[in-house]
Backbone as a ProteinNet text record, in pm:
[ID]
protein_1_A
[PRIMARY]
MPVVAVYPGTFDPITNGHSDLVARASGLFDKVIVAIAASPSKAPLFDLEHRIRLAEQVLDKHNNVEICGFADLLVDFVRKRQANVILRGLRVVSDFEFEMQLASMNRHLAPEIETLFLTPSEKSSFISSSLVKEIASHRGDVSEFVNSLVVKELSDKYSA
[TERTIARY]
1675.6	1645.3	1556	1588.7	1501.2	1366.5	1254.6	1131.8	1136.1	1149.1	1150.2	1029.3	978.4	833.1	841	776.8	781.5	631.2	635	519.7	504.4	416.6	454.7	324.9	329.8	252.2	305.3	199.4	265.9	284.9	226.5	237.9	237.5	142.9	107.7	-26.1	17.6	115.9	88.5	184.9	193	120	-2.1	-114.6	-78.3	-164.8	-148.6	-172.8	-250.2	-277.2	-184.6	-97.4	30.2	110.3	119.1	235.7	186.5	53.8	11	41.9	18.5	55.7	205.4	283.3	423.1	480	420.8	435.2	427	293.3	266.8	352.8	358.8	465.1	597	641.6	787.7	787.9	688.5	668.4	684.4	634.2	598.3	704.4	781.6	893.1	1033.6	1115.3	1259.6	1299.9	1251.8	1269.9	1151.4	1119.4	1016.8	1066.5	1041.7	1072.7	943.6	970.4	842.2	904.3	820.9	861.5	788.1	825.3	751.3	736.1	623.1	612.6	634	717.8	743.1	585.3	518	369.8	340.2	418.6	381.2	248.1	188.9	76	-32.5	-5.5	-112.8	-90.2	4.5	43.6	35.4	138.9	149.4	148.5	117.9	130.3	274.1	350.3	488.1	570.9	701	762	851.3	894.3	936	1027.4	1130.1	1226.7	1161.6	1073.7	999.4	927.5	849.7	776.5	884.1	984.3	1082.7	1133.3	1152.1	1224.5	1109.4	996.6	896.6	837.4	857.3	845.5	939.5	1065.5	1176.6	1151.9	1131.3	1124.4	1001.4	889.8	768.6	789.9	856.1	873.4	1034.5	1089	1234.1	1235.5	1153	1161.4	1166.3	1151.9	1139.2	1271.1	1354.9	1508.7	1501.9	1391.5	1397.3	1323.4	1293.3	1225.3	1320.2	1326	1395.6	1305.9	1313.1	1236.3	1325.2	1231.4	1308.1	1199	1249.6	1160.2	1189.1	1080.5	1112	1017.4	1049.8	965.9	956	1009.2	996.7	884.1	863.2	756	777.4	675	684.2	767.5	716.3	765.3	932.1	965.5	1113.7	1179	1103.5	1165.8	1188.2	1106.2	1085.3	1206.9	1205.1	1323.3	1467.7	1475.9	1604.8	1657.7	1544.1	1558.7	1559.9	1551.7	1543.9	1459.7	1346.5	1232.9	1131.2	1051.1	960.7	814.8	796.9	647.5	623.4	492.5	456.5	319.3	343.3	250.6	157.5	20.3	-68.9	-178.7	-222.3	-346.6	-462.1	-551.8	-682.6	-753.8	-836.4	-894.7	-1051	-1092.4	-1232.6	-1258.8	-1389.9	-1438.2	-1429.6	-1427.3	-1398.5	-1269.9	-1176.8	-1026.9	-1010.8	-1089	-1050.1	-1030.1	-1135.9	-1136.5	-1011.6	-984.8	-866.4	-733.7	-735.4	-600.4	-606.7	-716.4	-706.6	-667.2	-713.7	-652	-509	-434.4	-297.6	-243.2	-291.3	-220.6	-220.8	-309.7	-321.8	-229.5	-224.3	-136.8	31.1	50.9	188.9	218.6	129.2	144.3	183.2	87.4	122.2	278.4	291.7	431.2	552	534.8	636.1	593	563.2	496.6	572	700.6	803.8	747.8	690.2	650.7	523.6	506.4	359.5	305.4	176.3	102.9	27.3	40.4	-18.8	-107.4	-218.8	-264.4	-295.9	-305.8	-313	-411.3	-511.7	-622.5	-539.3	-598.3	-545.3	-634.3	-596.1	-683.1	-776.2	-885.8	-1024.9	-1007.2	-932	-904.6	-858.3	-793.8	-732.6	-779.1	-888.6	-952.4	-1000	-1061	-1141.4	-1042.6	-924	-806.9	-765.8	-769.9	-686	-622.2	-511.7	-433.4	-514.4	-585.9	-686.3	-768.7	-826.8	-903.8	-842.4	-721.2	-635.1	-608	-561.1	-531.1	-639.2	-768.4	-885.2	-919.3	-898.9	-923.4	-804.8	-710.5	-604.9	-608.5	-639.6	-637	-755.4	-855	-947	-905.8	-797.4	-749.1	-808.6	-857	-903.5	-828.1	-850.1	-734	-730.4	-614.4	-587.7	-480	-489	-370	-401.2	-538.3	-556.9	-548.6	-492.4	-477.5	-352.4	-266.5	-127.2	-29.2	111.1	191.5	215.6	276.6	275.7	356.3	474.7	548.3	489.8	377.8	294.1	200.9	152.3	68.2	116.9	247.1	321.4	355.5	406	420.1	292	182.2	54.4	-1.2	12.4	-1.9	87.1	221	303.1	276.7	218	202.9	96.4	-22	-157.8	-155.7	-89	-91.6	13.8	102.8	148.5	68.4
-58.8	27.4	144.6	243	379.6	368.7	413.9	413.2	546.9	522.2	653.3	632	731.2	752.1	823.8	809.7	868.5	931	1051.3	1123.6	1173.1	1098.4	1144.8	1217.1	1296.9	1385.9	1470	1560.4	1657.3	1778.2	1819.1	1946.4	2062.3	2088.5	2159.7	2249	2339.2	2385.9	2313.1	2364.1	2306.8	2359.6	2297.7	2363.2	2352.2	2429.2	2406.6	2267	2207.6	2066.3	1989.3	2001.5	1921	1931.4	2070.7	2103.9	2065.8	2037.4	1997.4	1842.3	1754.8	1631.4	1583	1698.3	1678.3	1712.4	1792.4	1836.3	1716.1	1654.4	1542.4	1442	1396.4	1282	1291.3	1422	1428	1411.1	1388.6	1357.5	1211.2	1136.9	996.6	917.6	965.4	890.6	950.8	868.1	903.4	1004.2	978.3	1077.4	1081.6	1185.1	1199.6	1246.2	1164	1241.7	1261.3	1407.8	1450	1425.1	1343.3	1292.8	1360.6	1480.4	1561.1	1461.9	1445	1356.3	1464.7	1409.8	1508.5	1524.9	1386.3	1421.4	1494.4	1459.9	1564.1	1538.6	1412.6	1397.1	1488.1	1543.1	1608.8	1770.7	1789.7	1940.7	2022.2	1995	2113.3	2232.2	2315.8	2477.3	2516.8	2451	2470.2	2360.9	2391.2	2271.2	2199.3	2087.9	2010.4	2097.5	2142	2205.4	2337.7	2421.4	2510.7	2443.8	2321.6	2261.1	2227	2174.3	2136.9	2265.5	2359.6	2471.7	2523	2531.3	2574.8	2490.3	2373	2280.5	2320	2310.8	2346.6	2463.1	2575.6	2692.4	2680.8	2631.2	2610.2	2495.4	2413.9	2303.2	2305.2	2423.1	2426.6	2403	2430.1	2417.7	2283	2187.8	2017.5	1991.3	1925.5	1887	1754.2	1670.2	1528.5	1523.6	1612.9	1624.5	1645.6	1579.2	1585.4	1599.2	1703.9	1706.9	1658.3	1596.3	1555.6	1530.9	1527	1500.7	1368.6	1291.5	1156.7	1160.4	1063.6	1040.4	893.1	818.2	667.9	600.9	484.6	414.1	443.7	472.6	513.1	396	254.5	174	170.9	196.8	194.8	299.5	448.8	536.3	487.4	451.4	413.2	317.3	195.6	116.2	191.4	264.3	334.3	435.6	481	552.6	474.8	350.5	261.7	292.9	340.9	354.6	235.8	251.8	114.9	171.1	280.5	320.5	454.9	416.6	506.3	591.5	707.7	795.9	883.2	853.9	926.8	987.7	1098.3	1188.9	1138.5	1137.8	1134.9	1235.4	1322.7	1424.8	1417.4	1358	1311.8	1166.4	1133.5	975.2	963.2	1055.5	1010.7	977.2	1006.6	992.2	831	770	656.3	547.7	531.2	435.5	447.2	549.5	524.8	541.2	583.4	541.5	409.1	340.6	184.2	125.6	159.5	78.7	116.3	249.1	240.3	176.9	170.3	118.5	-41	-83.7	-251.1	-295.9	-189.2	-214	-206.5	-104.4	-83.6	-209.6	-269	-381	-517.7	-515.9	-613.4	-613	-493.8	-463.1	-494	-422.6	-417.1	-462.4	-590	-619.2	-566.9	-547.7	-506	-355.8	-309.6	-148	-140.2	-81.6	-53.4	107.4	98.1	230.2	273	364.1	437	563.5	577.8	693	787.2	916.3	1015.9	1119.1	1154.8	1245.1	1380.8	1493.8	1641.1	1677.3	1793.3	1856.1	1903.8	1932.6	1966	2093.8	2191.6	2317.3	2318.5	2189.4	2191.1	2062.1	2007.6	1893.3	1936.6	2051.8	2085.6	2145.9	2144.9	2234.2	2127.9	2150.9	2114.4	2169.5	2127.3	2198.5	2249.1	2153.7	2192.1	2327.2	2316.3	2425.1	2545	2548.3	2643.7	2714.9	2644.6	2695.9	2757.8	2719.9	2767.1	2886.6	2899.9	3034.5	3139.5	3102.9	3195.8	3236.6	3132.8	3180.3	3296.5	3294.5	3394.6	3528.1	3531.8	3638.8	3632.5	3523.7	3500	3499.2	3528	3524.5	3382.4	3316.8	3206.8	3190.3	3310.3	3313.8	3233.1	3187.4	3088.9	2965.8	2944.1	2780.7	2752.7	2835.4	2815.2	2900.9	2899.2	2980.2	3083.9	3229.6	3328.3	3333.1	3230.2	3238.5	3163.4	3070.1	3026.9	3121.3	3206.3	3313.3	3403.1	3458	3530.7	3440.8	3313	3261.2	3232.1	3217.6	3210.2	3313.7	3439.7	3570.5	3611.1	3572.9	3621.4	3510.7	3407	3323.9	3356.1	3392.3	3440.2	3564.1	3648.7	3802.9	3821.1	3687.9	3689.2	3705.9
1231.3	1118.7	1122.2	1106.2	1109.3	1030.7	1099.7	1012.1	923.9	796.8	705	622.7	624.9	537.6	407.6	314.4	202.5	167.9	163	155.4	-2.7	-80.6	-243.3	-268.6	-374.1	-432	-528.3	-602.8	-695.4	-631.6	-546.4	-436.6	-522.8	-619.3	-703.3	-706.2	-596.4	-532	-389.1	-310.8	-174.3	-78.4	-9.5	71.7	221.8	300.5	419.1	474.7	400.2	442.5	426.8	302.4	302.6	430.1	465.3	547.1	697.1	712.4	842.9	851.1	734.8	743.3	769.7	702.7	718	857.6	906.7	1036.3	1163	1125.5	1228	1193	1052.7	1014.7	1067.3	1091	1150.4	1283.7	1355.5	1494	1504.2	1409.5	1409.7	1329.7	1255.2	1194.1	1202	1188.3	1228.3	1098.7	1001	861.6	780	731	641.4	498.2	394.2	271.5	200.7	137.4	87.9	-71.9	-116.5	-256	-385.1	-452	-521.8	-686.6	-715.2	-840.6	-973.7	-1080.4	-1176.8	-1247.2	-1242.2	-1308.9	-1443.4	-1528.1	-1657.1	-1717	-1718.4	-1760.6	-1694.2	-1557	-1499.8	-1536.2	-1611.8	-1635.1	-1538.7	-1448.4	-1307.4	-1351.5	-1271	-1271.2	-1263.5	-1186.6	-1146.5	-1203.8	-1255.1	-1288.7	-1174.8	-1177.6	-1068.5	-980.4	-1036.9	-965	-892.1	-930.7	-864.9	-748.4	-769.8	-671.5	-542.2	-592	-489.3	-402	-474.5	-400.1	-318	-358.1	-271.2	-135.2	-153.4	-55.6	50.1	-10.6	65.3	157.2	100.4	188.2	270.3	257.5	309.1	429.9	435	546.1	564.6	576.4	626.4	787.4	851.5	987.6	1040	967.6	1011.5	978.1	1073.1	1082.5	1021.3	1031.3	960	853.5	776.3	654.9	524.5	432.7	296.1	197.4	112.9	-4.6	-169	-210.6	-362.7	-465.2	-567.7	-679.2	-732.3	-790.6	-866.1	-967.9	-1073	-1212.8	-1216	-1140.8	-1157.6	-1078.7	-1095.7	-979.8	-849.9	-772.3	-659.9	-570.2	-571.8	-506.3	-538.9	-665.1	-689.5	-600.6	-612.7	-552.7	-400.6	-336	-191.4	-156.2	-236.8	-237.8	-228	-336	-359	-228.5	-172.3	-58.3	76.6	60.2	170.1	272.1	234.3	320.1	348.3	436.8	467.6	485.5	447.7	471.6	347.3	307	185.5	302.5	302.7	387.4	291.6	310.9	220.3	291.9	221.7	314.7	258.3	355	311.4	369.8	257.4	316.7	334.6	237.2	229.9	198.1	212.3	180.3	24.5	-41	-193.7	-229.7	-134.9	-170.4	-134.6	-55.2	5.2	-102.1	-179.9	-273.8	-371.7	-434	-524.3	-434.3	-311.4	-222.3	-177.9	-166.7	-118.3	-256.9	-375.1	-513.5	-516.7	-503.3	-489.7	-405	-275.6	-174.7	-188.8	-258	-276.3	-386.7	-499	-589	-563.8	-475.4	-433.8	-336.3	-244.2	-160.4	-244.4	-373.6	-468.3	-524.5	-571.5	-613.2	-533.5	-408.5	-307.2	-199.6	-132.9	-2.2	109.3	98.8	201.3	262.5	177	209.6	248	361.8	418.5	364.3	361.3	320.4	450.2	496.6	611	569.1	648	586.1	707.1	684.6	793	748.6	840.3	782.6	827.9	742.1	785.5	916.8	958.8	1063.9	1027.6	1102.6	1066.7	982.3	997.8	958	822.4	776.2	643.5	547.3	602.9	551.8	418.2	387.1	244.2	153.3	186.4	107.3	6	-135.4	-207.1	-311.6	-355.7	-463.1	-587.1	-635.9	-732.5	-698.6	-582	-556.1	-530.1	-473.8	-459.1	-599.2	-681.1	-803.8	-913.6	-869.4	-933.3	-893	-728.3	-681.4	-729.6	-717.5	-770.8	-878.8	-979.3	-1127.6	-1145	-1040.8	-1062.2	-976.4	-943	-826	-695	-676.1	-542.5	-421	-293.4	-177.9	-111.8	-149.7	-130.7	13.9	79.5	194.8	335.1	332.2	432	404.1	291.2	243.7	204.1	191.1	156.2	242.3	239.4	301.9	210.2	295.3	215.9	89.8	94.6	-19.1	-161.8	-109.7	-223.7	-293.4	-186.7	-229.6	-332.5	-311.1	-397.9	-518.8	-531.1	-638.9	-726.9	-671.3	-746.5	-792.9	-729.7	-765.6	-883.8	-897.7	-992.3	-1117.7	-1119.6	-1206.2	-1277.2	-1199.7	-1265.4	-1310.3	-1281.5	-1318	-1466.6	-1495	-1605	-1734.3
[MASK]
++++++++++++++++++++++++++++++++++++++++++++++++++++++++++++++++++++++++++++++++++++++++++++++++++++++++++++++++++++++++++++++++++++++++++++++++++++++++++++++++

């Protein structure tokens, strides 16, 4: 059975930290599914289709990476995709408690699915989508934190 990892998140917007984790995961797993959550309760800046399209463009060099959206329970999505790993990123210590709670709940709901954590490279450990959006909303330079395609999309969004 191939090892398929699902990397879930809102990716609003996709950052260099996300890209770093996907690049490293694509070398570890037979297939990586970047699962972009609809997350309407989080009021994302970009709609789901837009986030999927951006992720596809940013991550297009990885042959074993698939991008798709989902709106159901994560473990149900993972099962439907016949994956066996949920991959989560841990940037800072403050992420750990929440991520452990999620991993424990997912293990309770689906004991056959493992959760693995990857930490980002040091150069991207401080980058978060929330911080990128905040900087971009004030017309700050986010080019160090996101792909140039995302820079343009953020600029267009906040200049409207």
